[in-house]
N, C-alpha and C positions, 0 to 999 in steps of 0.2 A: 558435404553430406556424410553423416556417420555410417558405419558399417554394421551389418547384422551377421552374426556368426552361428555356425551349426557344427555340432560334433555328435558322434554316436559310437557305441560299441567299444568303449575304452576298456571295459572289464577290469576295473581296478580291483586288486586282490586275487587275481587268477594265477599269476605267473611267479617265477622265482624272484628272490629279493632284488637282484640287480635289475631285472626287467621292470619290476614295479618302480624302482627308484628312477629309472630313465623315463618311464611314463609320467611320473609326478613332476620331474624336472621339465619335461616338455609341456605339461599342463601349466606349470608356473610361467614359462615363457609365453605361452599362448594367452593366458589370462592377463599378463602385462600388456600384450598387444591389444586385447579386447578392452581393457580398462582405459587405454589411451585413445583408441579409435572407435570403439563400439558403442552402440546404443542398447543392444540386446544380444543374448546368447540363448540358443535353443539346444537343450540336451535331448537328443532323440533316442533315448532308451539304452539300457545295458551299459550305462556309465560305470556302475559297480557290477562286479560279477554276480552278486546276489544282494538282495536287500529285503528285509522284513522288519517292520517296525514293532517294537514292544512298548508296553506302557511306561516302564521305568528303566529300560536297558537300551544302550546304544552299542551294537556289535563293534568289537574292536577291529582295527586294521585299516580304518578309513579316516583317521583323525587329521592327517596332513591334507588329504583331499578336502575335508570339510572346512578346514582353516582357509585353504585357497579359495573355495567357493564363497565362503562368508566374506572374505576380503573383497572379492569381485563385486558382490552385491552392495557392500558398504561403499564401494567406489562410485556407485550410481548406475551400474549396469543392471538392466532387467534380465532375470534368468528364469526360463521356463523349462520344466522337466516333463517330457512326455514319456510315460512308463513303457518299458520294453518287456520282453518275456522273462528276463531275469530279475525284474523289479516286481516282486510278489505283491508288495503293498507299500506305497510310499508314505501313507499316513499323514500325520500333522507335523512331524519333525522338520521336514524340509521347509515347509511354509512358516511355521511358528518360530523355529530356532535359527534358520538360515535365510529366510526371506525369499525362498524359491517357490514359484507357482508350480503346482503339479497337476498334470492332466493325464487322461487315459484315452486310447483310441486315436482317431484322426482329429487334427486341429486345423482350422482355416483362418488365415490372417492376411492382412494387406501390409506390405512393406514397400515403401518407396514407390507407391502407385502400381505395384505388381501384386497379383494374387498368388498366395502360397497355400499348398496343402501339405501338412507335415504329419508324419507318423513314424513309429519305429519300423513297422512293416510286418510284424507278426500277426497271423490270423487274417490277413487281407486276401481277397480273391477266392477262387475255388480251391477246394482241397484243404489240407492241413487240419482235417477234422479232429484228429487226436488232440492237437494243441488247443483248438477252439473249445473243445469240451473241458480240457484241463483249466484253461483260463477262466471259463465260466464258473467252474467249481471252486478254484482256489480263491477267486475274488468275490465269492458270495459273502455277504456280511457275517453270516453265522460261522463260516469256515475261517475267515480272517480273525474273528474274535477267538475262535478255538485255537488256531495256530499261534496267535500272539500271546496266549496264556500258557503255552507249553514252556518248559524250562528252556531258556535261550540256547543252551548248548545242544539240546535235542533239535530244536527248530532250525538252528543254523546248520546242523548236520544234515537234516533233510534237504535244505536248500542247496548245500554243496553237492549232495548226491544228485539232485535234479540237474544242477549246472553241469556236472561231469557227464551224465547221460546225454544231455542235450548236445554237448560238444563232441561226444563220440559219434553221434549221428550226423553231425554237420557236414563232413566231407561227402557223404552219400546224398545229402539233401540240398547242397549248395546250388548246384546247377538247376535243380527243380525249383528251388525258392527264387532264384534269379528270374527264371522264365515266368513264374507265377506273379512276381511283383511287377515285371514289365508288362505282362498281359493285363494285370489289374490297372496299371497306370494308363495304358493305351485305351482300355475300355472306358475308364473314367474321363479321359480326354474328350471322348465323344459325347459325354453326358453332362459334364460340369465345366463351368467357366473358371479357369485358373491359368497361371503362367508356369508355375513350377510345382512339381511333386517331389518332395525330399524325404528320404527314408534311410534306413540302415538295415540291420537285422541279418542279412545273408552274408555279410563281410566281403561283398564283391563291389569294389569301388568303381564308379564310372558315371558318365553323363550320356544320355541318349535322347534323341529327338523323338517327340510324339507327334501325333496329328495336329493340324491347325496351329503349328508353331509353338506348341507346348513342350516342356522339357522335364525329363526324369533325371533325378540326381540321387545317387547312392553314395553315402559318405564312407563306406568301407569300414574297416576295423583297425584298431591300434595293436592287435595281438601280434602281428607279424613284424612290428617295428617301424612301419611306414609313417604312421601318425599324421594323417591328413585331416583337414577340416574344411568346411565350406564357409565362404564369405560372399555376401551380396553387397555390392558397392556401386553407386552411380549406374544402376540399372543392369549391372552385369553380375552373373553368378559364376563363381570359380571354385575349384578345389585347390587348396594350397597345402604344402607340407610345413610342419612346425620346424 
């Protein structure tokens, strides 16, 4: 049986040159494993530290990542990208140029006879009203069209500013976000038929049991250098380190 892989919160482009090089080397090793063993890869948001699509411009800094991703798709692996809060607008570039399917919000799928609910984790559950309002505004078609027509240097500057402010608030909100996501998963476990709820977003890696034998999986983040990924194989879900 082939394996299905999951990663989130790589934040390519965030850190110093050496840290970014190590991330990409780890991704290259992981993609080689996926190409050999995998059927599909789910990118659960914030793979890039920021992304905004423009009509004729591709922001620099991500070329090596795009080459790795394109090579994985060309090897026959299905790649699905579920947008996170740092993915302002994935647009058509990923689908038309790289062959990556893009989605927003929660996604339900069946893998190996098990039911999965997949999401980045932003905006789920009670609270987080500021972000929910922001996401509604920024992803409105009119505002997407407006932002994408700004000079790219200006738009990228705005995105980097948002990313910085979001990260400055992260230590204060991490515990609250963890509780919110677990509460959301537990409530959903009583209402929806699924086996695994997999997310990222709060950078707190772990696996927890929910009611009725269901499981919560958070993929954590690569920012601290741990570089974990999820893999589902022969009916077992694990977190492994690259």
